N, C-alpha and C positions, 0 to 999 in steps of 0.2 A: 858575246853576241856575235852570230855568226854571219850577219848580212854586213855587205859593204857599200854602203850609201854613196861614198865619194871616193871611188877607186883612182880617180886621176885628179891632178891639179887644175886649177882654172886660171884663165888669164886674169880676171879681176873678180870683184865682189858679186858684180851685178849678173855673173853667170850662175850664181846660187840662187837667185830668186826662182820660186816655182818648186813643183814636186815636193810640196810639204805634206807630211805624214796624215793618214787616215787612222784615228784612235777609237775605239769602242767606248762607249760611256758606261758606267755601271751603277755605283750607288746614287747618283743623283737622279737616277729614273724612278727610284722608290719602288722597285720591283716590277715594273712595266715589263711586258714580255716582248714588246716588239724592239729589235736591235737598232739602237742610234750610234751612229759614228760620227765623229766630229773632225773637220778639215782643219788641223792647227796651222794658222797662217803667221802665228809669232814665230815660227822656224824660220822665216824669211830673214834676211840680215838686217832689215831695218825694223823687224819686230810686227810686221802687219800685212794684211792683204792688199795694202795700198802701195807696197814696193812694185806690184805687177804693173800698176797702170802709171807709176812715176817714170820708169825707165821707157815703157810703151809710148808714152806722150811725148818725151823728149826726143826719142829717136824717130818718130813719125813728123815732127817738127824739123829735125834735121834733113830727112829725106825730101820734104817739101821745099825745102830752102828758106824756111821761116827762122831758123835759129843756126847761127854759125859761131865762129871764134870770136869770142869777146861778148857773147850775147848774154841776155838775163832772161831767167825763166821766172815768172810772176804768177802768184795763184792767191785766190782766197780760200782758206783750208781750215779745217777744224782740228788739223794737227797731224793726222798720219799720211795723208796725202802729201803734207809737206815734207815729211821724212822721206818718204819715197822719192819724190823728186830730188831732195837735197843730196840724197846719197848719190843718185845718177848724176847730178850736176857736178858733185864734188869729183866723182870719177872721170867725167868728161871735161871740166875746166870752166863750167858757167857759174855766173853769179846768180843768186836766187834772192827774191824779196817776197815775203808772204805777209798778207793781211789776216790776222787770226782774232775771232772774237773772243771778249774777256772772259766768257764762261768756261773756256776751255782750261784744262789743268796746266798748272805751272811745268811739270815736267814734259808736258808736249812741247811747250813754247822753247824750254830750254834744249831740248833735245834737237830740234832743228837749228838752234843757233849754234849747238856743237858741232854740227855739220858745215857751219860758215854761212848759213843763211840769215838774212836781215829780216826782223820781225816788226810789223806795225800792228799793235793791239788795237781793236776797234771796239765800241761799246755794242752791246746785244740790242739791236734795234730791227725794226720792221724791213723788209726787203725794198721798199721804194725809198728808204732813207738814204741820202748821201753817204752817211757813215756805215752803212750796212758793209760787212767785210768783202763781200762778193763785188759791190760798187766801188770800193775803196782799191781792191785789186785791178780792176777795168781801168780806172783813171792813173793807176801807177804804171800799168802797161802801156797805155796810150802816151804818156809823157816821158817814156825811157826809152831813147833810141836803142834799136837792136832788141828789144824786149818781145817775147812771146807770152802770151796768157795761156796756161794749161787748161784753164775752163773745163775742168773735171764735170760738171753738171751738165755741159752742153757738147762736151767733146765724143764723137763717136768711137774713137779709140778707146776708151773707157770700157764699155760693154764688149767691144770687140775682143780686147785682149782676154778677158775671161771666158769668151766664146772659144778662142784659141788655145787657152792653157787651162783654167780652173776646170771647166767642163770636161775636157777629155780626160783630165787627170782623175776626176771623180769616177768616171765611168770605167776607166781601167782599173782604179784601185778596187772598185766593187764588182769587177768583172761583170758589168752591165746589171748588176742585181738591183741597182738603186730605184726605190720606189716613190721616194718623197724627199724633195729637197727644200730645207729651211735657212731662210736668209733674214735680213732686215736692212732695207734700203736707205741711203741717205741721198747719194747719187743715183742708185739704182743699177750701176754699172755691174756689180758683182751678180746681183739676183737676175738680171735681165740677161746676162751673157750666158751663165750657167744654165739657167732655164731654156734658152734657145737651143743650146746644143744638146741638153738631155731629152728634150721633147723630140728633137729630131731623130735621136736614137730610137725613142720609146715614146710616143704620144700619150702613154697612160701614166707618165711620170706627174705626179703631183707636186706643184711648188706652192708652199705656204710662207707667208712674210709675217714677221713680227714688226710692230710700230709702236713707238712711245706713245703713251697718253699725253695728248697735247700735240703730236705731230699730226699733219693735215692728211697724210696718205691713207689711212683706214678708212675715214669719212669718204674721201674722195672715191676710193674703190667701191664703197657700198652706195654712193648717192650720184656719183659723177659731178658732184658740185665741191668747190673749194670752201671750207668754212673757216673761221678764224683760228689761228694756232694758240697755244697756250705754253706757257714756260714748262720745261722739264729739265732733268738733270742729267741723264743719261747722254753721252757724248757720241758724235759720229755716226748716229742713225736718227732716221725721222727727218722731217723737213718742215719749212713754212711757206716754200713754193714748190711747183712741180718741175723737176728737171727733165729734159728730153732724153736723158740716157735712162730713164726708168720706163720699161714697156710694162703696162699694166694688163695688156692683153695675154701675158706670158703667166700671171700669177693667178692662181687658183683661189686663194682664200688670205684674208688678212686678220691677224689678231693683235687687238691692242694690249699693251703691257705696262703696268706702273713702274715707276723708278724703283720703288720698295722691291718688287718682285724681280727685276732685273740684277739690281744690286744684291740681294739674298743670292740668286742662283749663282752669280760671279764667284761669291765668296765661297759657296759650296764646291764649286768647279776647283777651286784653288786647295781647299781644305779636304776634300773627299775624293777627288781624282788627281790631283798633283798638277792641275793644269792652270798656270797662272793667267787668269783671263780679265778683260776689261768688262765694264758694264754693258756695252753693246753685245758682248758674247754671252753674258748672263741673260740678256733679253731674248736672245736667239735660241738658247738651250731651254729657258723656261717654255717657250713656244714648241719646242721640239719634244721636250718631256709631256707636254700636255698631247700633242699630237700622237706620241707613242701609246698613251693610256687610251685613246679614243680609236686608234686604228687596231691596236689589240691583236696582233698578228705577228708570229714569230718568223714567218715566211718573208715578211715586209723588210725593208731596208731604208731607214731614214739617215740622210747625210745632212748635217748643219755646219755652220762656219764659226770657228773661233777667230775672231777678226784681228786681235791684237792682244798685246801682253798687259798684264795689271800692273807691271812696274810704272806705267803712266798714270796710275790713279792712286798712288800712296798717300797722298795728302787729301783725296777724296774717299772713294767707297771702301778703302782698306784703312781707313782712319776711323777709329771708333768715335772720336770726340765730333768729328765731322757729320758722321751717321746718325749720332745723337742729336746733334743740333738740327739736323734735317727731318730727324723724327723718322728714320728709316732704319734703325739698328733692331734687327729681329733676334731676341735672345733665343737659345736652344729651348728653355723652359719659360714660357710666357706665365708671368704672375702678376699679383695685383699692383705691385710697385712699378712693373713696366708698364702696364694699362694706365696707370695714373701719369707716367711720364709721357705717354702719347696722345692723351686726351686733351681737348680744349677747356683748360682750367679758367672759372670765372674769376675776375679780379679778386684778389683777397683770399683766394683759397677756398675753403668749404663756405658756401652760402647757408647761413644758419640764422635763427630767431630766438629770442628769449621767450620763456613761458608767458609772461605777461604782454607779448605784443598782440595788439588788435589784429582780429583776421584781417580787415581792411588793408592794413599795413602789410601782412604776409603775403597777401595777393599781389600788391604793389611790388614787394620784394621778388616774388615770383617771377612776374612779368618783366621786371627791370634786368633780371639776370638770365632770362630765357630758359629757366629751369621748370619742372613739373612737380618738384617736391622738395622740401627743406627739412634738416633735423632741427629739433627744439633742443636748444642747448643751455645748461645753467652751470657756471663755474667749471667750464671745459667738459662737462658730462653730458652725454645724451639722454634725455629725459623723455623724450617721445618724437613724433616725426608729424608732418603736415602735407597732405597732397593738395594740389590745386583742383583736381576733380573733385573731394570731399568737401572743401570749403566752399566751392562754388554751389555745389548741391545743397550745402546747409543754407547759405545766403538766399539761393532761390526760393527755398522754403520759407524763410522768414528773414527778412531784411535786417532784422535786429542783430542777426549773427555776425553781421560786418564789425558789429562795436564790442563783441566778446574777446576776452582774452584767449589765444589761440590755444592754451593748455586745456580749455573747455571742450576742444573739438579734436584734441590730440589722438592720434592713432598710437600703435607700439612703435618704440624707437627701432631705428633699422639696425638690422644685426651688424655687429663689429667683427671685422676679421683682420688676421695680420696680414702684412705686405706679401709674405711669402705664400699665401693661398694661391694655388693653381687654377689655370684657366678652367679646368673641368669642375672644379669645386664652385668656382664663381658661376659658372653657367647653372649648376644645379641650385645653388642659393636663389638667385636671380629669376629662375624658372618657377619659383614657388609665388606666393602672393607678393611678396615685398619688391616695391620697385626699386630699391636702391640698398647698398651695403656701404658702411663706413669702414675705412680701412686705418687702423690704429695700431700703433707699437709703443709699448712701455707707457699705456695711459694717455698717449698723446696722438690726436685724431690727424692724421696725414692727408686725407682726401675723401672723397666719395665716388663710387663708381655705381652707375645707373644701368637700366636695361638698355637705354639708349648708347650708352658709351659702349658697351659689351657688343651691341648689334653692330654700331658703326665700326669697330674694330675687326669683327668677323667678316663683314662686308668688303673690307679693303683687302 
């Protein structure tokens, strides 16, 4: 390698923050013509974009006389801001106390503790609850002599540092060719600061934001109203409140992204691009890849953010057991066994009836289990099938049909397929007249897949 990125020694580690590399994405774009470059913030000493605001907030408090020798830095943080603050505090000799919600990864908590920070873990509750992590941080700061609250969600230093550093770096690194910027706000500092700088240089630059499904930002952008938040797994992006550091006027579009799509793309970034990424980066790149396909212009230039390193999520999105438990592990080859694992299986496995079950009871079984059809089973073998529509039609024609054994109104047995049947074959089979297929191996029926199951998966 011929370049010399660090030609001279630094006075301390804080001087290495910023000027992170811009790297072109390749395989994860699946052939999209529009070039996409990613700003790899994991090259910062603390491994995330939040290193930029950590030192900036502390130095601003020093300039304003709010923080002095023996002082304490307090913050409510999802983890990465805590690392950035803890690194700066370690270099400058300050104490740190962080309130962190319990949904955050263990790696993030241990990371800030490694730098000497004290951690108060809080329950994941509504913002108006006294135990909400932001409220706990405010209380600690008020009760601690010489303490300053970093207040990242409402501190104007947050977007300002990105206006002064991240935005200019992107402009210079792309030689002013950037046409689109993609981020995903939590505090909104990065996307607001970068957007303001880029739009000042070129008002035609489009700013697109990702948002986790469950966060309130995308809905607020579309309607101007704050709707109820819902739980989601991606850390460090989205919010259940509107921070003052997020400027919606600078954002041109929001796109909601599911946890599964975010985590799947993060794993692809690691395995296909060699970029060890967290879930928020996966969410951002999922949006950037979608945007690249829509723009479809080789002369455009999309820049997006890799916000932190995947090392902080080894027990979560990079843990196959955790992903399976949360029904988010997407295999390279989707087959019948995988679809059975992610569908909502009725209690007791396959809901079936025997040949001599009265039609009346079969309809009651269908209603109780909220299904539309059942296989007719005898001694572990499928001898026929019954659909709600056919049974109701027969009963409406003649009420006496309700007391007949279901075998007298039976239809053909559902096709039986092995668990290794791939998605294309399942779609082809269910697109025919059959409403369901049975999945069996070595003569043992493992489950049932219906048209509804397949459509539900495809919709996700």
